[in-house]
C-alpha positions in Angstrom: 107.9 150.9 38.6 107.4 151.0 42.4 105.2 153.7 43.7 106.4 154.8 47.0 104.1 155.7 49.9 104.8 158.9 51.7 105.7 156.8 54.8 108.3 154.9 52.8 109.7 158.1 51.3 110.0 159.6 54.8 111.6 156.4 56.1 114.2 156.4 53.4 114.9 160.1 53.8 115.3 159.9 57.5 117.0 156.5 58.1 118.8 155.6 54.9 119.9 158.7 52.9 122.1 160.0 55.7 124.3 156.9 55.2 124.7 157.3 51.4 128.1 159.1 51.6 129.6 156.5 53.9 128.2 153.7 51.7 129.8 155.3 48.6 133.1 155.6 50.3 132.9 151.9 51.4 131.9 150.8 47.9 134.8 152.7 46.2 137.2 150.4 48.1 135.5 147.2 46.9 135.7 145.2 43.6 132.4 146.0 41.9 132.8 143.7 38.9 131.3 145.7 36.0 129.2 147.9 38.3 130.0 151.4 39.3 129.2 152.9 42.7 126.1 154.8 41.3 124.7 151.4 40.0 125.1 149.7 43.4 123.6 152.7 45.3 120.6 153.0 42.9 119.9 149.2 42.9 120.1 149.2 46.8 117.5 152.0 46.9 115.3 150.1 44.5 115.4 147.0 46.7 114.7 149.0 49.9 111.8 150.9 48.1 110.2 147.6 46.9 110.2 145.9 50.3 106.7 145.0 51.4 107.5 146.4 54.9 110.4 147.9 56.8 109.0 147.2 60.2 111.5 144.3 60.7 114.5 146.6 60.1 116.1 147.5 63.4 119.3 149.1 62.0 118.7 150.8 58.7 122.3 151.7 58.2 123.5 148.0 58.5 120.5 146.9 56.4 121.5 149.4 53.6 125.1 148.1 53.6 123.9 144.4 53.6 121.7 145.2 50.6 124.5 146.9 48.8 126.8 143.9 49.6 124.2 141.5 48.1 124.0 143.7 45.0 127.7 143.4 44.5 127.7 139.6 45.2 124.9 139.1 42.7 126.9 141.0 40.1 129.9 138.8 40.9 127.8 135.6 40.4 126.5 136.8 37.0 130.0 137.7 35.8 131.6 135.0 33.6 135.2 135.9 34.4 136.2 136.6 38.0 139.9 136.9 38.9 141.3 135.2 42.0 142.3 138.6 43.4 138.7 139.7 43.1 137.5 136.6 44.9 140.0 137.2 47.7 138.9 140.9 47.9 135.3 139.7 48.3 136.3 138.1 51.6 136.8 141.7 52.9 133.3 142.7 51.9 132.2 143.0 55.5 129.7 145.6 56.6 131.5 148.3 58.6 130.5 148.5 62.2 129.1 151.6 63.9 131.7 151.6 66.7 133.1 155.1 67.3 136.6 155.8 66.1 139.5 156.9 68.4 138.7 160.6 67.7 135.1 160.2 68.7 136.1 158.3 71.9 138.6 161.0 72.9 136.1 163.8 72.2 133.5 162.0 74.2 135.9 161.6 77.2 136.7 165.3 77.0 133.0 166.2 77.0 132.4 163.8 79.9 135.2 165.4 81.9 133.9 168.9 81.2 130.4 167.9 82.3 131.8 166.2 85.5 133.6 169.5 86.3 130.4 171.5 85.8 128.5 169.2 88.1 131.2 169.3 90.7 131.0 173.2 90.6 127.2 173.2 91.4 126.2 174.5 94.8 126.3 171.5 97.3 122.5 171.0 97.7 121.9 171.3 93.9 124.7 168.9 93.2 123.4 166.3 95.7 119.8 166.6 94.3 121.1 166.4 90.7 123.3 163.3 91.5 120.5 161.5 93.3 117.9 162.2 90.6 120.0 161.8 87.4 122.9 159.4 88.4 121.2 157.3 91.0 117.8 157.6 89.4 115.9 158.2 92.6 112.4 159.6 92.4 111.7 163.1 93.6 110.0 161.6 96.7 112.9 159.3 97.4 115.4 162.3 97.2 113.2 164.3 99.5 113.1 161.5 102.1 116.9 160.8 101.7 117.8 164.5 102.2 115.1 165.3 104.8 113.6 168.1 102.7 110.3 168.7 100.9 109.6 167.5 97.4 109.0 171.1 96.4 112.6 172.0 97.6 113.9 169.0 95.6 112.2 170.3 92.5 113.6 173.8 93.0 117.2 172.5 93.6 116.8 170.4 90.5 115.5 173.3 88.4 118.4 175.5 89.6 121.0 172.8 88.8 119.6 172.3 85.3 119.6 176.1 84.6 123.1 176.4 85.8 124.4 173.5 83.8 122.4 174.6 80.7 123.9 178.1 80.9 127.4 176.8 81.5 127.1 174.4 78.5 125.7 177.1 76.3 128.7 179.3 77.1 131.3 176.6 76.6 131.6 176.0 80.3 132.6 179.6 81.0 129.3 180.9 82.3 129.4 181.9 86.0 127.8 179.4 88.3 126.0 182.2 90.0 122.2 182.5 90.0 121.2 183.9 86.6 117.7 185.3 87.0 115.6 187.1 89.5 114.1 183.8 90.8 117.6 182.3 91.4 118.8 185.5 93.0 115.9 185.4 95.5 116.5 181.7 95.9 120.1 182.4 96.8 119.3 184.9 99.6 120.2 183.6 103.1 116.7 184.4 104.5 115.1 182.6 101.6 117.3 179.6 102.1 116.4 179.5 105.8 112.7 179.3 104.9 113.0 177.0 101.8 115.9 174.7 102.6 115.5 174.0 106.3 116.3 170.3 106.8 
């Protein structure tokens, strides 16, 4: 019996167990030749637990499916009678890819559109700083030089942009874009802007 180290237990719990339901669904659609789904899942866990190291595994989900596939193929090889239809079905024993489905793609596009609208609604200077820092990946110093403002001012604009976006996202995009705390209210006063945002 394999004694699992705490590290292996943690690895299995974190990277493998979350994929068990998907693995079971996938196995139910395959010819298991004298095995049931529980047998294949159990045997797959035994194989993963008994590996000398898991450092070489870059994609635990794919690795789990490959191990389960090999368990099924080994059972097929041991079986004395295998029908032609079963052999044909084995051709379809491909590991499912992790590409997102149409629903995930549509939801992602909606979320991206919502985020773009929130960014577009930022105050102009905050929006420019945010775009230069997060989209164009300029350093704080490069943004300051590009906009002709101090690094301190860049930092304040960035902080304000992040607070506004965070609040808007927290409230489903319905939070007002106005300053939300005393610091922002002072930051928004014309006399404060004249001192802090002079280009």
